[in-house]
N, C-alpha and C positions, 0 to 999 in steps of 0.2 A: 320775793314772790311778785309776779306781774300784777299790775293793776287791771282789773276786768274792764272791758269796754262793752259795746253793745252786742258783741258776739260771745256766745258761751264758750268758756275755756276751762278745761280741767287744770288745777293748780300745777305750778312747776314742782311743788313738793310731791314727788311721785309716791311717797308714802305719807304725804301730808305733814311731814315733820322736819324737812331738811332745809338748810340755809340756801340763800340765793345762789344760782349757778354762775360760775365765772366762765362764761362761754368763750371768752377770748383766750383762755389758756388751753393748750392742746391736751386732750385726754391721754393718759399713759396706761400701759398694761396694768401697772400696779393699782391705778384708780379703779379699773374695771374689776380687778381681783378683789379689792376691798368691798365693792358692792356685792359681788358674788358671795363673799364670806358673810356679809351681813344677811343676805337672803338665806344662806345655809343655816346661820344661827337662828334667824326668825323661824325657819321651817321646823325646828326641833320642838316647838312649843306643844303641839298636840301630843306627841309621844311622851314627852316629859311630864306633862300634866297628868296623863293617864297612869304613868309609872309611880306617881306619888300617892300614897295611901291616905294623905290628909284630905279632908272634905273640900269641896269646891270653893266654899267661901274662905276657908283657911288658906288655900293656895292663892286665891285672888288677892287677899289682903297682904299676906307676907311677901309674895312675889313683888307686888307693886311698891311696898315699903322699901324693900331692898333695892329695887331699881331706882327709886327716887333718890335715895341716899347716894348710890353709886354715881348717878348722873350729876348730882350737885358737886361731888368731889372731883370728877374728871372733866366736866365741861363748865368753865366759868360763866358762859353765856346763860346758863340755866339759873343763875343767881340774880338775874335782872328781870325787869319788865313783868313784875307780878301784880298787874293791875286787875281790875274787876273783869275786864274783857278776857284777859288771859285765864282767869279762874272759870269764867263761863264756858270757854272753849274746852278747858281742862275737864269740865263736868261731862261733856260729850265724850271725850277721850276716855274718861274713867268708866263710862258705860260700856265702851268698847272692850276695855281690859277685863272688866268683871264678867260680862256676858260671854266673852270668848272662853274663859275658863269654865263657866257653867255649862256651856254647850258641849265642850270637849269631854266633860264628865258624863254627859248623857247620851251623846251620839258619837258617830265615828269622827276621827280627825279629818277625814276627807270631806264629810258633809259640813263640818264646822268651818273649814278654811274656804271651801268653794262657795258656800252661802255668804260668808263674809266678803268674798271677792265680788259679790254682786253690788257692792256699794256704789259704783258708777250709775246704776239704775236709779237709786234714790237721789244721787247728785243731780242727774238730769231732770228728775221730777221736781225737786225742791229749789233748784237754782233760780228759776224764774220767779218764784215766790219770795225767797229770802234775799237773793242778790240782784234781782231784776235783770237777769241775763237771759237772752233769747235762746231758744232751742231750735236747731235746724232740722231739716227733713232727715238727714243722715243720722242725727242723734236719735230720732224717733225709731228708725230701723234698729239701731243698736239697743234701744230700750226694749223693743219687742223681743229681740233675740235673747237678751238677758232674762226677761220675764219667762220665756219658754224654758230656758235652762233651769231657773229657780223652781218652776212648777214640777219638773221631773223628780225633784227630791221628795215630793209628796205623793208620787205615784206608787201604787202597790204598798207592800208592807215590808219592813225590815225587822228580822227577828232580834229579840233582845240578846245581849251578850254581856260578858263580864266587863268589857271596856266600853260598851254602849248599852247601858241598861234601860234607857228610855229614849229611843231614837226619835220618835215623833216630836216629843216635847223639846228635845235637844235641837232638832231642825228649826223649830219655831224660834228658839232663843238665838240660834246662829243667824237666822234671818234678821233678827233685831240687832245683832252685832253689826251687820252690814249697814243698817240704818244709823246706828251710833257712829260708825266710822265715817259715813257720808256727812253727818252733821259736823264731825270733827274737821273734815277737809273744808267744808263750806265755812266753818268758823275761822279756820286759818286764812282763808281768802279774805274774810272780813277783817281780820287783824292786819293783813298785808296792805289793806287800803289806807291804813292810818299812818304809815311811815315809809321810809326808804327801804331798800333791799336789806341793809344790815339790820335795821329795826325789825323787819319781818322775820329774819332768821333768829334773832334773839327772842322774839315773841313766840315763835314756834317751839324753840327749845324750852322756854319757860312753861308753855302750855303742856308739853310732855311731862315735865316734872309735876306741875300742878295736878294733872290728870292722875298720875300715879299716887300722889298724896291723897287725893280725894278717894280713889279706889281703895287704898289701904284703910282709910278711916271709915268709909261707908260699909266695907265688907267686914270690918273688925267685930262689930256686935254679933254678927251671925257666925263668926269664927270662934267665939268664946262660949263656954270654957274649952280650953285646948285639949286636956286629957293626955294620956300617955302617947308619946311619939317615938319614932325611930330616927337614929342619926341619918339614915339614908334619905328619909323624907326631907330633913333640913338641908341635906346636900343637894337634893333635886330642886327645892325651892330657891336655894342660893344660886344654883346654876341658872334657873329661869330669870331671876332678878338681875344678876350680874351680867351674864353672857347673852341669854336669849333676848333680853331687852336692852340693857345699858350698853354693853360692849358692841352689840350688833348696831345700835344706833350710832355709836361713835364711828364705826367703820363706814356706815352709810354716809354720814355727814362728810367725812373726809374724801370718800370716793366721788360723791356727787359735786364736789367743788369744781371738778374739771369735766366730768361726764355730763352731757346734756340730759334734760328730762326725758326726751324721747328714748335714747339708748338706755338710760337708767331704768325706765319703766319696764322695758323688755327684759333687762337683766334680772330685775326683781321678781319677774314671773317664775323664777326658779323656786321661790318659796312655796306657792301652792302646788307646784309639781312634786317637790320633795316631801312635803308634809305627810301626805298619805303613804308615801314609801316608807318613811321612818316608822309610822304606826303599824304598817304591815310587817316590817322586819322585827320590830321589838315586841309587838303584841299579837301578830298574826291577824290583824284586823283588816277586813275587806268590806268596802262599800258595796251596795247593791249595783246591779247593772244599770238601773235607771239613774241612780245617783252619780255613777261614773260618767254616764252620758251627759247628764246635766252639768257636771263639773267641766267636762271637755268642751261643752258649748260655751260656758262662761269664760273659761281661760282663752279659748281660741278667738271668741268674739272680741275680748279685751285686747288681745295681741293685734288682730286685724284692725280694730278701730284705732289703736295707737299708731299703727303704721300709716293708716289713711290720714289721720290728723297730722302726724309728724311733728318734729321740732318741739316747740314749747307747748304743744297741745296734747302732750302725752297723758294717757289716762292714769289716774291715781290708783295705786296698788294697795294691797292690804297692809295693815299695820303690823309692827312686831308685837302682836297682841298675845 
C-alpha cells in the first residue's frame, strides 16, 4: 500500500484488502480473469443471502465464521500481524460484513450494493480528518455526484416484498455499510503507513480475518438459539463463507499481483453490475426506477473518477461483503 502524501489518494487496495501490486510484472489474461472471477463470486452475495431462510444475524455470524476459518487455512499471511491496530481495522470490516447482510434481508440487493458502493464519498469526507489528506476540487465534484446518487434511493416509496420486507430501513443500513467500508479502507491506509509493502499486505490479510472473527462473535448472541434448520440453508451459508468471501478473496489477491489498481478497480465494477442481475434472475427482484438511476450514477461516477485519476489513484471498490 502506498504511503499517503499531501495529496489525497484512494488506496491501492481496490477492495481495501489486497496485497501490494507488483507493477513491474506484466499482467496476463489469466490475471484479469482471476479478478473477474472474484468479482463474479462477490456479486452472488445478495441473491444467496436472500435465498437462505436463516435470520440475518445467523447468516452474518455463520458466514463470517466459515470465511475466517477458510482464509486461515488457505492463506498463511492471515496468521500473522494480529496486533491491536489490525483488530481495530477488523472491527470496521466486521461492521461492513454484518450490515451488508442485514440490509440485504430488508431491502433489494441492488439498493444494498449500490449504497455500499458510495463508500468513496465517506472516504473523501473523512480522509482530511483521520489521515490529514487534502481533498482537491475534482474530489468535491465527485462527492456531490455521489451524494445525489445516494439521495435518489430515498425518493418516493418502494413497496414491501418477500425479499425486501423493509426497504426504507434496509436502505439506511446499506448506507451505514458504505460508511463502515470507508472506515475499513482508511484503516488499511493507516496500517500501510507503519511498514513496507509486504507488511501492508500481511496486515490487510490479517484485518480481513480479524474482521470476520469479530463479525462472527458479535452476531452470534443475536443468532441464538438456532432452532430447526434445513440442509439447504447450511449449504448456502457454506457457499457464502467459502466461495463468496474466502475463495473470491484468494482469486483477487492473485490477480491483483500483476494487474494495477487502476485496471483492477474497473474490472471489479463487475460486482455491483451483476449483483442486481442475480437477484432478479433468482428472486424476480426489481429495484425502483429512482434506485436504478441512483445506482447508475454511483457506478458511472466511480468509473469516470477512476479513469480521471488513473494509475495508483484508482477508486476503492466494494468489499466481498
